[in-house]
N, C-alpha and C positions, 0 to 999 in steps of 0.2 A: 800043743795049742796052736803054734804057728802052722803046723801041717793041716789042722782042721780048718783054719781060716783060709788057707790056700785052696783046699778042696772045695769049700763053699763058694769061693770066688770063681773057680773054674766052672762049677755047676751052674752058678748064676749067669756067667758069660755064655755058656752053651745054651741056656734057656732063652736068652734074648732073641737070637735069630729064629728059634722055633716059634716063640710068641709072635714075632713080627710076621712070619710066614702065615700063621693062623689068621692074623689080622687082615693080611692081603687076601686070603682065601675068602673070608667073610665078606670083604668089600666086593670081591668079584662075583659073589653069589647074590648080592643085593639086586632086587628087581630093577630092570631097566625101564626108565620112565618114557613112555610113548608120547608122541607129539600129535596134537590136534590143532589146526588153525583154520580160520575162515577169512577169506580175502576177496577183494574185488578184482576185476580184470585190470591188467596193466597194458594199455594199448592207446593208440592215437585218439584224442578226444573226438567225440561225435560219431563213433561207430554205430551206436544206438541212439534213439531220440532222447533217452534218459539213461544216465550211467550211475552206478554206485561208485562213490569216491572214497568212502571210509566205512569200516565195519568194526563194531565193538566185540571184544572177546571176554567172557567171564562176567559175573554179576555177583552182587551181594546175596542174591537169592539163588540157591543151588539148583532150582528147577529151570533156570534161565541160562542159555549159552550166549545168545546175542540179544541185547535189548535196544540196540541203536544202529541205524545206518544213515549215512549222509549221501544224498543224491544230487545230481546236477543235470539240468535240462539243456539239450542242444537242439531242441525242436523249435521250428518257426511257429508251430501251433501251440497254444496254451494246453497244458495237461491238467485233467481234472481227477482222474483215478488211475491207480497202477497197482501191480502186484510185484512183490519181491520174491525171488526164487533162489534156492541154493542147491548145488549138486556136489556130492561128496565123492572124492576119488582117493586112491592111494596118494600119499604125499608127493612123490616125485612126478606123478601124472598131473596132479592138480597144479603144481608149480609151473609145469611146462605149459599147460593149457592157459594159465593166467597170463602168460607172455605172448600168446598167439595173436597174430594180426587179425583184425576184424574180418578181413576178406580172405583169410587163409582157409583152405579146405580142411575140414575137421578130420583129425586122425581118430580111428576107432579107439574107444576107451570105455571101460566099464564104469558106469555110474553106480556106486555102491548104495547110496541113499539119496533121496531128494525131497524137497518140501517147498511149499508155496504159501505165502500169506493170503488171507482174503483180500479183496479189493480195498485199497486204502484211498480214502478221500483226501486229496492234497489241496483242495480248493482250486487255485488257479496258478499253476507252476509255469513261469515264463522262461524263455530262453536266457541262459546265463545265470539263473538263480540257483542257489544252493539251499536245499531243505534238509532238515534232520527229522527222521521218523524215529520215535522212541516210545517204549512202553514203560519207562521208568525215569521221570525227570530228575530224580535225585542223583542219577548216574551220568548226568550230562556235563559235568564240570570240564571234561576233556574234549568236548565237542568243538569243532572248528566254528568260526563265525559264519552264521548262516542267515538267509533272508527270512526264514520261517521255521518254526518247530511244529511238527504234526504229532500229536499224541495218540497212541493206540492202546487198547486195553488187553493186549496179548503180546507175548514176546515175539520178536522177529524169528528167532529160532529157539525152541524149547529143548531142554536136554533130553527129555524122554523120546524125542524124535530120533536121537542118535544112539539110544541104548543098545540097538542090535550090534553096534561096533565094539561093545564092551563085553568082557567075559562075565563080569559080575554085576553089570548094570551101573557101575560107577565110573567116574572119569579116570580113576587110578587103574582101572582094569582094561584099558584099550587093547585090542587085539593086534593093532599095527599102528603105523604112522599115517595120518590122514590129512588131506588138504581139501577144503571146501571152497567153491567159487560162488560168490553172492552177486546177483545181478537183477536188473528189472526185466521181468519176463512178459509183462502185458501192460499196455498203455491205452487209456481212453482219452481222446482229445475233446476239446470244447465243441468242435464242430460235429461231433457224433461219430467220427471215424475211430478205428481201433488198430493197434499194432501189436504183434506178438513176436517174441524172440524165437529163433530156431535153436533147439538144444544141440550143442556141439560136444 
């Protein structure tokens, strides 16, 4: 009886490292979660007449990726209309471009996808003012203190615009790590003049 107990103990002890090895193998075979982020430029203030200062990521609604941006005016002229654009890059490229100086020569980089909102009526945006543009007021609890909230009836970035980056059309199926830059691409001033950003 003692021999049988000893044999069972030895077998059990031998099984432990085998089971542990199998557990490690299963963990290593688990799918790696890819990263997707949308960010504004990080650069000296006033590079453009209006800059995006904050971008939301995620939403209670699965069809929405970004429902909110906060912008700041550096223009001496009041702004009445503007468009918000996003350019998607591989993550390392996007993070590098985000930190580029406004007067730096653009390095060649592939824009994987891009999108632009319709013209957004912001009323009369003055120099130094912060405005939040949002498609979903209920998701604005984390928004910074602003001079005005502009509501729109469409998302700033809809998920279906990014579906080509996914193997199966879902956020879990991203093909790679991606970094998007969100910025103001077109501005209409109160005096009737217009400004457009150069894609870098």
